[in-house]
C-alpha angles and dihedrals in degrees: 000000000000091000091051092050092048092049091047092051091051091050091047093051090052093049094047093052101038111014112224089341123069150137141289118255128210092259114128117235089252090056091044093052092046091051090055091072107189128347145201135209128236088218133183092018122088088011095063120130136177147121099236097078134061110262104248131133093249094046093051090053094051103030095098097047105277122130117230106289117246134190088248090061093050091048088051091055090050092049088064089070101256117148099200138030120203111215111203112202132184102205103176099057091082096026126098124250092278092053097255106161119220113248093232092057093047089049091053093049090049091050092056093043088054092051091050093051093042088054090062095254125119116237129224111201119194146162106255127168097013094129091241092156094061095036096051095049091049096048116357100180095043093047092047088058090053092045091050091047091053092051093045089058093047091048092050095049096045100032095117097046114112130242091283085084114072126186122220118203099222143319128245103346130159138137112244090167088066103033129021102218090199093051136052132312097272109126096005096114092049093048094050092044089057091045094048090050091056092052091048090050089052092053093044091049095050095043091049093055129084141261116029094338096100088064101030119128109250132201117215118207118225122222106291083343085272120153095216090051092046090055098046124103094247095063113086127185110232122255109259121187089202094050091221106126129125126187127239127212131163127227123208099144129181086031092196087062101037105039111030136050097190135035118282133184092267099046152000114252116248127211101183136074137183111062121142088253090053093055092043090056093046092050092045093057095042090049090051091057092044095050097041098041121001094049089050094053098263109123119225127220120188092214094191136014133153147134118232142172141093094245096074133067124255088241092060093046092051095046093050091049094049093046094051093046092049093047091051099042094046087060092051094259126132114232116203115198118224108236133174132177090275098050132064101331122063100215095187091060096027094231137108113259092222107027093173091060092046089051090053090048099049092042087071087079095049 
């Protein structure tokens, strides 16, 4: 509770002096991530993609089932006790071929970022479903120009925002056309070299821009946001003159429990959780991130985690979620729950559907 109060006071001081825009404190990125507590995603909203709807700002926001986001909704998320909201954004859906983002879309993103920060939460802003995997393998140099252009525009618009706004390099990106991650080593070095170059370009772009960006906390995506890939020799954290980078991975393990509700060709759907083997696997992966990153001064953010599907009980879903959040937070990592309009938060009424569960979840950081 003391940590939450301290973080809230820091955020309040920044808001009182500078509105939604502010300064960068002397906190290290590890301290910044720890002060976040637990987080939640505003998923399936500004990250929507598709070809079945007219490409407008409003349609992109609502295409995957979300209502138009309001300040009341964001305040409702914050009232649950979360310290950070990850804001997934697909920038190139409405952009032109060079990645030039329409002003009205940038305005809308900034409006929501402002609401998040005004609520007392930090905000993580990323590039999400921009098809980087396919685009980079088809034309690496040309796509890197577009990627850089996108980040230059984001950096310019948000340059004066304080450290409560964090940038994340990308989402779930990897190059299966170059390296089969379920096969042998052929192509792995090439795939990771491309991936590492993108992350370095991201850091160089942000650090070379104005305002608070040279000192902004940055979140570096791992290859396919996979823990095994993050901890392999081929993955390299980018060089950062500010020394303010954290690493992002996602956690949906076991996938046959978290991601499917019926059998598929790659696995048999599970409905149970909590065996000795389950906890051993969870602890193995969390220890890998702690030993390879957190213990070496590189903060870890679990950018997404969650357990979904109609085939399992609410009790199982809640226990898995609590166990993963506790395992991450106890190792000084920040877990950020994946949430869409159909999950934990009722956006229409701006309240959590199961407030008692959310209270148990966020109390992990007290």
